N, C-alpha and C positions, 0 to 999 in steps of 0.2 A: 567355538570361538566367539568372542564378544561382538555384539552388533548393536548399533544405536538405531532405533526407529523414531522417525518424527511423525507424530500422529496429530492430524488436525482434529480440532474439536468444534462442536456447533457454535456459531456466532449469535445464535438466537434460538431457533427452534431445535429442541434436543433430538428430533427425528432426523436432522440433517446429517448425523454421523453415519459413516459408511459401515457395511458389515465387515469389511476387512479391518477397519480400525478397531471395531469392537473385538474381533478375533485377536488382533495383535495385542491390545490391552489385557486381554485374558491370558495371553501366553507368556508375555514378558515376566522377568523376575521382579522388577520393581520399576517405578515410574517417577521421573524428575518432573516437577510441576512449577509453574510460574507462582501460583498461590494454591497450596495444598488445600485450603478450605474450599475454594471454588471447585477444584478438581474432584474433591471427595463427594461433593454433590452429584457430579456427573457419574462417578463410579457407582454411587449408591443407586441412582437411576437405572443404570445398566447391570446391577446386581454383580458387580465385580469388586472383589476384595483383594486389593494389592497394596503394598507398601508405598507410601508417597514421600518423596524427599524434595526440599525446596531447591529451585534454581531460578533466580530472578535477578532483576537489575541491581539489586543492593549487594548481592554476594558473588556474582559470576567471576569477577577477576580474582578475588581472594580464594575461591574454592575450586578453581577451574582444574588444577592439577589433582586435587583430591577426587573430584567427579570423574575425571578420565580414569584414575586408578580404580574406582568403584565399578565403572563400566568394564574395564579390562578384566576384573575379578569375576564378572558375571557372564552368563550365556547370552542374555539379550535384555536390553534396557529400552524404555520409551521416554520420550520428551514430549510434553504437552504444554500448550500456553492456556491462558484462561479462556480464550476464544480464538478460533482460526488456526492458521498453519504456523507452527513454531519456526522462528527465524525471520518472520516478516514483521519489521518494526518492533522487535524485541531481541534480547541478548542471545537467543538460541543460536545465531550464527557463530558466536564465539565457540560454543561447545562443538559444533559441527567441524569447524576449522581445526580445533584441538584434536578431535577424534581422527580426522584424516591425517593430521601430522603424526599421530600415534599408530597409523595403519589399522585403525578400527572402521570396519565397513559402515556406511550410513545409508539408510533408506528412508526417503521421504514418501509418505502415502498421499495420494491425491485426496483433496477434501476442501472444506469450507475456507474461504479467504474473503474478507469483506470487500476489497476493492474490485474484485471480478464482477460480482452482480451489480455494483454500482456503476462501473464502466459500461457494461453491456446495456444496462437499463437507462443510461444517460441519453442515448440517442446520438451521441457523438462517435466519430470514427474510432473503431477498435483495432484496425489493422496495424496501426502505429500509435504507441502511446508512451509517455514517460511517467513513471512512478516515483514520487518524491517523498512519500512517507510523511512523517511530521517535519514541518519546516523549523529552522532554528528559531527559538524564541526571541533572541536579542541579536547577538553577534552574527553577522552574515545573513540576516533575514532580508534586509533591503537589497543586498547584492543578489540574492537568490530571485527575488521578484523581478529585478531588472533583467536577469538572464531569461526567466520564463516569459517575459513580455513579448519576446520574439520567437518563442518555441512554437512551431506549427503542428507539432503532434498533440494529441489530447493529453492533458495533464491530470494527474490523480494525486491527491494529497489526503492525509488524515488530519482531523482537527478536533479539539475538545469543545464541548458546547459553549463553555464560558469565553472561549477565544474566537468563536465562529463569526460574530459581527466584526471584530477587528480584521479577521482574514478577508471578509467580504469588502470591508472598506478599503483594504490594500489591493484587492482585485480591481475594484473601481479606479483607484488612484493610478495604479501601474500598468493594468491591462485594458482599462477602459470601461466605462459604465455599460457599453453595449455588448461587451463580451459575454457570450452565453455560458451559463453555468448550471450545474445540476448538483444539489445537495441531497445526498442520500442519508437518511436517518433511521436508525433502529432496524437495519436489514435483517430479515428473517425473524423479526419479533412481531408481537401483536400490533404495535403502533408503527410499523414500518411506513416510511413516507419518502417520496421523491419530490422535491420542489425544483422545478425547472423554469428558466427564464433568463433575462439579461442579468448582469451582475447587480445592477440597480434595482431591478424588480425583486430578485431573491433577497437582496439586503433589506428592502422595505417589508417583505413578508416576515422575516425573522426579527425585525424591529418591533413588529406588532405580536408576534408569536414567539415566546421564549424557546429557544433551541434546547433540546435535551436528548440524552442518549449518546450512543456512538455514532459518529459522523464521518462520512467520506465526502469530499468536495471534488467534483469532476469538472474540469474547465475545458472548453473548446479551444483548440489550437488557434494560433494567430493566422489570419489570412495569409496565404502563400503569395509572395511577390510575383507578379507577372514578369516572365522573361521577355526582354526586349529583343525582337527577332531583327537581326541585321539584314538589311537588303543586300543580297549578293550581286544585284545589278547596279552599275554605275549610273548616276543620274545623267539625263541627256545633256544637261548644261550645268557645269560646276564652276562657279566663280573663282574658286581657289586655283583651278587649273586651266583657266581660260586662255586660249591662244589669241584672243583679241587684244591687242595693244591699245592702250589709251592714246588718243591723239595728242 
């Protein structure tokens, strides 16, 4: 019976791949990849010789039915992204949905995902958080920031290096210069870096130091509003209900 396996790949250090992921890549009939050139380098590193087929943001809608048919004709197939877990901020979720609609079993292996180490290392609460992925570039971006301004959970977003300063400017403008921020850069790579501080401080740092590499921005949630406790006891003297009549 056909089966789709979502196989997370390293986001930096190639040793981050799990033994189960390696075994799965060895056993599937072929592999769908976001970029076959990138995935070929990983397979060569692992000494795995498998056929690679493209499945990326430029062809997923046009070829979705074809891809599902190819999976149905096979015993087992893997889907990998360039880095991290397929389906997280990439078109992999479309294939998962199409396979489930076609009654094809889908198994997602645990493994690397950039936002998890960024969130945990930020120092902000991890028990409740909201993952926004990449924010809209234009339409809806302002509305999104206005909504996030009152979000009291930790906020996680992805951002590209050339848009990071704009993102930090927007955090200062809409969430406040004192809102705490952690920018995680090049996670699991040689130049891994975590820059923590207020939005204004982090903005100043990257004004002097050009941001590079893959970036995750983690934002502390808005302060929770204190609930006003109602006094269950009536005041000893209440002018509104006074029994004393004016002379």
